[in-house]
N, CA, C and O atoms as CSV, one atom per row, in Angstrom:
chain,resi,resn,atom,element,x,y,z
A,1,UNK,N,N,0.844,-1.159,0.000
A,1,UNK,CA,C,0.000,0.000,0.000
A,1,UNK,C,C,0.898,1.233,0.000
A,1,UNK,O,O,1.789,1.370,0.838
A,2,UNK,N,N,0.646,2.130,-0.960
A,2,UNK,CA,C,1.424,3.363,-1.083
A,2,UNK,C,C,0.467,4.540,-1.201
A,2,UNK,O,O,-0.492,4.495,-1.971
A,3,UNK,N,N,0.731,5.588,-0.440
A,3,UNK,CA,C,-0.140,6.767,-0.449
A,3,UNK,C,C,0.697,8.033,-0.405
A,3,UNK,O,O,1.894,8.003,-0.119
A,4,UNK,N,N,0.037,9.143,-0.694
A,4,UNK,CA,C,0.647,10.468,-0.618
A,4,UNK,C,C,-0.266,11.367,0.194
A,4,UNK,O,O,-1.452,11.085,0.365
A,5,UNK,N,N,0.305,12.447,0.690
A,5,UNK,CA,C,-0.490,13.434,1.417
A,5,UNK,C,C,-1.625,13.902,0.519
A,5,UNK,O,O,-1.411,14.201,-0.656
A,6,UNK,N,N,-2.842,13.968,1.074
A,6,UNK,CA,C,-4.009,14.402,0.309
A,6,UNK,C,C,-4.848,13.268,-0.226
A,6,UNK,O,O,-6.002,13.479,-0.599
A,7,UNK,N,N,-4.291,12.053,-0.274
A,7,UNK,CA,C,-5.069,10.886,-0.688
A,7,UNK,C,C,-6.100,10.556,0.379
A,7,UNK,O,O,-6.003,11.020,1.515
A,8,UNK,N,N,-7.080,9.757,0.008
A,8,UNK,CA,C,-8.084,9.291,0.961
A,8,UNK,C,C,-7.849,7.822,1.254
A,8,UNK,O,O,-7.449,7.053,0.381
A,9,UNK,N,N,-8.102,7.451,2.484
A,9,UNK,CA,C,-8.033,6.059,2.910
A,9,UNK,C,C,-9.462,5.611,3.183
A,9,UNK,O,O,-10.153,6.197,4.016
A,10,UNK,N,N,-9.906,4.569,2.480
A,10,UNK,CA,C,-11.249,4.036,2.648
A,10,UNK,C,C,-11.138,2.725,3.416
A,10,UNK,O,O,-10.510,1.772,2.957
A,11,UNK,N,N,-11.762,2.694,4.598
A,11,UNK,CA,C,-11.785,1.487,5.419
A,11,UNK,C,C,-13.179,0.901,5.272
A,11,UNK,O,O,-14.157,1.482,5.742
A,12,UNK,N,N,-13.268,-0.251,4.620
A,12,UNK,CA,C,-14.566,-0.866,4.350
A,12,UNK,C,C,-15.173,-1.435,5.623
A,12,UNK,O,O,-14.479,-2.025,6.451
A,13,UNK,N,N,-16.497,-1.247,5.767
A,13,UNK,CA,C,-17.215,-1.854,6.871
A,13,UNK,C,C,-17.159,-3.360,6.739
A,13,UNK,O,O,-17.357,-3.896,5.649
A,14,UNK,N,N,-16.893,-4.049,7.835
A,14,UNK,CA,C,-16.688,-5.496,7.753
A,14,UNK,C,C,-17.911,-6.313,8.120
A,14,UNK,O,O,-17.924,-7.528,7.924
A,15,UNK,N,N,-18.932,-5.670,8.648
A,15,UNK,CA,C,-20.151,-6.393,8.993
A,15,UNK,C,C,-21.360,-5.613,8.497
A,15,UNK,O,O,-21.273,-4.418,8.216
A,16,UNK,N,N,-22.482,-6.305,8.394
A,16,UNK,CA,C,-23.708,-5.671,7.938
A,16,UNK,C,C,-24.062,-4.527,8.879
A,16,UNK,O,O,-24.031,-4.682,10.100
A,17,UNK,N,N,-24.398,-3.387,8.306
A,17,UNK,CA,C,-24.776,-2.231,9.095
A,17,UNK,C,C,-23.627,-1.278,9.402
A,17,UNK,O,O,-23.865,-0.166,9.873
A,18,UNK,N,N,-22.398,-1.685,9.148
A,18,UNK,CA,C,-21.250,-0.803,9.345
A,18,UNK,C,C,-20.827,-0.253,7.984
A,18,UNK,O,O,-20.479,-1.002,7.072
A,19,UNK,N,N,-20.867,1.052,7.875
A,19,UNK,CA,C,-20.556,1.707,6.605
A,19,UNK,C,C,-19.055,1.877,6.427
A,19,UNK,O,O,-18.281,1.792,7.381
A,20,UNK,N,N,-18.663,2.122,5.176
A,20,UNK,CA,C,-17.268,2.446,4.901
A,20,UNK,C,C,-16.918,3.751,5.606
A,20,UNK,O,O,-17.762,4.636,5.752
A,21,UNK,N,N,-15.675,3.860,6.038
A,21,UNK,CA,C,-15.180,5.078,6.681
A,21,UNK,C,C,-14.100,5.657,5.784
A,21,UNK,O,O,-13.198,4.938,5.354
A,22,UNK,N,N,-14.182,6.948,5.501
A,22,UNK,CA,C,-13.216,7.612,4.630
A,22,UNK,C,C,-12.491,8.676,5.448
A,22,UNK,O,O,-13.118,9.520,6.089
A,23,UNK,N,N,-11.167,8.621,5.416
A,23,UNK,CA,C,-10.349,9.603,6.119
A,23,UNK,C,C,-9.326,10.183,5.150
A,23,UNK,O,O,-8.970,9.547,4.158
A,24,UNK,N,N,-8.859,11.384,5.442
A,24,UNK,CA,C,-7.858,12.050,4.602
A,24,UNK,C,C,-6.467,11.795,5.172
A,24,UNK,O,O,-6.249,11.943,6.374
A,25,UNK,N,N,-5.538,11.417,4.319
A,25,UNK,CA,C,-4.152,11.226,4.740
A,25,UNK,C,C,-3.483,12.594,4.762
A,25,UNK,O,O,-3.378,13.266,3.736
A,26,UNK,N,N,-3.032,12.994,5.952
A,26,UNK,CA,C,-2.407,14.319,6.077
A,26,UNK,C,C,-0.892,14.222,6.234
A,26,UNK,O,O,-0.185,15.220,6.099
A,27,UNK,N,N,-0.391,13.006,6.523
A,27,UNK,CA,C,1.058,12.815,6.616
A,27,UNK,C,C,1.375,11.334,6.431
A,27,UNK,O,O,0.702,10.470,6.994
A,28,UNK,N,N,2.398,11.054,5.643
A,28,UNK,CA,C,2.878,9.688,5.456
A,28,UNK,C,C,4.091,9.506,6.359
A,28,UNK,O,O,5.082,10.223,6.222
A,29,UNK,N,N,4.020,8.555,7.276
A,29,UNK,CA,C,5.087,8.360,8.250
A,29,UNK,C,C,6.053,7.243,7.885
A,29,UNK,O,O,7.151,7.174,8.436
A,30,UNK,N,N,5.664,6.372,6.969
A,30,UNK,CA,C,6.527,5.275,6.547
A,30,UNK,C,C,7.369,5.669,5.348
A,30,UNK,O,O,7.124,6.695,4.713
A,31,UNK,N,N,8.362,4.848,5.045
A,31,UNK,CA,C,9.221,5.139,3.883
A,31,UNK,C,C,8.501,4.878,2.560
A,31,UNK,O,O,7.738,3.919,2.445
A,32,UNK,N,N,8.739,5.718,1.579
A,32,UNK,CA,C,8.215,5.547,0.215
A,32,UNK,C,C,6.706,5.404,0.146
A,32,UNK,O,O,6.199,4.630,-0.666
A,33,UNK,N,N,5.976,6.134,0.983
A,33,UNK,CA,C,4.521,6.138,0.910
A,33,UNK,C,C,3.826,5.004,1.628
A,33,UNK,O,O,2.618,4.819,1.479
A,34,UNK,N,N,4.578,4.241,2.407
A,34,UNK,CA,C,3.982,3.107,3.116
A,34,UNK,C,C,3.470,3.529,4.496
A,34,UNK,O,O,3.874,4.568,5.018
A,35,UNK,N,N,2.578,2.721,5.088
A,35,UNK,CA,C,2.059,3.039,6.427
A,35,UNK,C,C,3.173,3.058,7.454
A,35,UNK,O,O,4.248,2.504,7.226
A,36,UNK,N,N,2.915,3.697,8.584
A,36,UNK,CA,C,1.644,4.264,9.046
A,36,UNK,C,C,1.385,5.643,8.458
A,36,UNK,O,O,2.278,6.304,7.929
A,37,UNK,N,N,0.110,6.052,8.575
A,37,UNK,CA,C,-0.331,7.351,8.075
A,37,UNK,C,C,-0.980,8.147,9.201
A,37,UNK,O,O,-1.687,7.589,10.040
A,38,UNK,N,N,-0.734,9.461,9.213
A,38,UNK,CA,C,-1.512,10.345,10.085
A,38,UNK,C,C,-2.722,10.745,9.251
A,38,UNK,O,O,-2.577,11.222,8.126
A,39,UNK,N,N,-3.916,10.548,9.805
A,39,UNK,CA,C,-5.148,10.798,9.061
A,39,UNK,C,C,-6.056,11.753,9.832
A,39,UNK,O,O,-5.935,11.918,11.046
A,40,UNK,N,N,-6.970,12.375,9.086
A,40,UNK,CA,C,-7.964,13.276,9.678
A,40,UNK,C,C,-9.348,12.820,9.239
A,40,UNK,O,O,-9.593,12.602,8.053
A,41,UNK,N,N,-10.253,12.676,10.208
A,41,UNK,CA,C,-11.625,12.292,9.914
A,41,UNK,C,C,-12.446,13.521,9.547
A,41,UNK,O,O,-11.967,14.649,9.658
A,42,UNK,N,N,-13.679,13.301,9.112
A,42,UNK,CA,C,-14.552,14.403,8.711
A,42,UNK,C,C,-14.803,15.393,9.842
A,42,UNK,O,O,-15.001,16.582,9.595
A,43,UNK,N,N,-14.795,14.902,11.097
A,43,UNK,CA,C,-15.062,15.793,12.231
A,43,UNK,C,C,-13.802,16.479,12.749
A,43,UNK,O,O,-13.854,17.177,13.762
A,44,UNK,N,N,-12.656,16.289,12.060
A,44,UNK,CA,C,-11.417,16.970,12.411
A,44,UNK,C,C,-10.494,16.194,13.338
A,44,UNK,O,O,-9.385,16.648,13.617
A,45,UNK,N,N,-10.928,15.031,13.822
A,45,UNK,CA,C,-10.083,14.210,14.700
A,45,UNK,C,C,-8.893,13.682,13.907
A,45,UNK,O,O,-9.048,13.263,12.760
A,46,UNK,N,N,-7.715,13.699,14.507
A,46,UNK,CA,C,-6.507,13.167,13.871
A,46,UNK,C,C,-5.991,11.974,14.652
A,46,UNK,O,O,-6.041,11.955,15.882
A,47,UNK,N,N,-5.496,10.981,13.932
A,47,UNK,CA,C,-4.924,9.790,14.552
A,47,UNK,C,C,-3.915,9.172,13.592
A,47,UNK,O,O,-3.810,9.584,12.436
A,48,UNK,N,N,-3.184,8.193,14.074
A,48,UNK,CA,C,-2.228,7.458,13.236
A,48,UNK,C,C,-2.817,6.086,12.958
A,48,UNK,O,O,-3.288,5.406,13.870
A,49,UNK,N,N,-2.787,5.679,11.684
A,49,UNK,CA,C,-3.357,4.398,11.281
A,49,UNK,C,C,-2.349,3.590,10.483
A,49,UNK,O,O,-1.579,4.126,9.686
A,50,UNK,N,N,-2.376,2.291,10.718
A,50,UNK,CA,C,-1.702,1.318,9.862
A,50,UNK,C,C,-2.805,0.447,9.290
A,50,UNK,O,O,-3.204,-0.532,9.921
A,51,UNK,N,N,-3.311,0.784,8.096
A,51,UNK,CA,C,-4.496,0.127,7.564
A,51,UNK,C,C,-4.289,-1.355,7.296
A,51,UNK,O,O,-3.192,-1.807,6.969
A,52,UNK,N,N,-5.377,-2.092,7.447
A,52,UNK,CA,C,-5.366,-3.530,7.204
A,52,UNK,C,C,-5.824,-3.863,5.793
A,52,UNK,O,O,-5.966,-2.975,4.952
A,53,UNK,N,N,-6.055,-5.151,5.536
A,53,UNK,CA,C,-6.426,-5.596,4.186
A,53,UNK,C,C,-7.821,-5.156,3.754
A,53,UNK,O,O,-8.166,-5.283,2.579
A,54,UNK,N,N,-8.628,-4.643,4.679
A,54,UNK,CA,C,-9.962,-4.167,4.340
A,54,UNK,C,C,-9.965,-2.689,3.956
A,54,UNK,O,O,-11.023,-2.061,3.924
A,55,UNK,N,N,-8.795,-2.130,3.667
A,55,UNK,CA,C,-8.643,-0.710,3.336
A,55,UNK,C,C,-8.066,-0.531,1.945
A,55,UNK,O,O,-7.299,-1.364,1.463
A,56,UNK,N,N,-8.448,0.569,1.307
A,56,UNK,CA,C,-7.904,0.924,-0.009
A,56,UNK,C,C,-7.562,2.402,-0.025
A,56,UNK,O,O,-8.135,3.191,0.726
A,57,UNK,N,N,-6.627,2.769,-0.881
A,57,UNK,CA,C,-6.222,4.158,-1.082
A,57,UNK,C,C,-6.918,4.704,-2.304
A,57,UNK,O,O,-6.914,4.070,-3.360
A,58,UNK,N,N,-7.522,5.890,-2.174
A,58,UNK,CA,C,-8.033,6.636,-3.318
A,58,UNK,C,C,-7.109,7.807,-3.533
A,58,UNK,O,O,-7.003,8.691,-2.683
A,59,UNK,N,N,-6.451,7.814,-4.650
A,59,UNK,CA,C,-5.505,8.881,-4.978
A,59,UNK,C,C,-6.212,10.212,-5.131
A,59,UNK,O,O,-7.300,10.274,-5.704
A,60,UNK,N,N,-5.612,11.276,-4.627
A,60,UNK,CA,C,-6.194,12.615,-4.735
A,60,UNK,C,C,-6.410,12.993,-6.194
A,60,UNK,O,O,-7.379,13.679,-6.520
A,61,UNK,N,N,-5.526,12.556,-7.064
A,61,UNK,CA,C,-5.641,12.888,-8.488
A,61,UNK,C,C,-6.859,12.211,-9.125
A,61,UNK,O,O,-7.362,12.694,-10.139
A,62,UNK,N,N,-7.338,11.111,-8.554
A,62,UNK,CA,C,-8.511,10.417,-9.062
A,62,UNK,C,C,-9.812,11.043,-8.585
A,62,UNK,O,O,-10.872,10.787,-9.156
A,63,UNK,N,N,-9.738,11.864,-7.540
A,63,UNK,CA,C,-10.944,12.442,-6.932
A,63,UNK,C,C,-11.428,13.687,-7.672
A,63,UNK,O,O,-12.553,14.139,-7.458
A,64,UNK,N,N,-10.601,14.231,-8.520
A,64,UNK,CA,C,-11.010,15.343,-9.348
A,64,UNK,C,C,-10.775,16.637,-8.728
A,64,UNK,O,O,-11.077,17.671,-9.324
């Protein structure tokens, strides 16, 4: 998994009734775009994440 600042991280809901969660990557802490990432949620909360296999990166350039 490789990301850049400004990309979105989509964490898919793993059970029925749990929606996908989308966060903005504000800092890449690993080498060459690898995790962990500092992310910001829609409500402004910031945390560090090392995403699992249920996560995908949406490139900022793909978002328009």
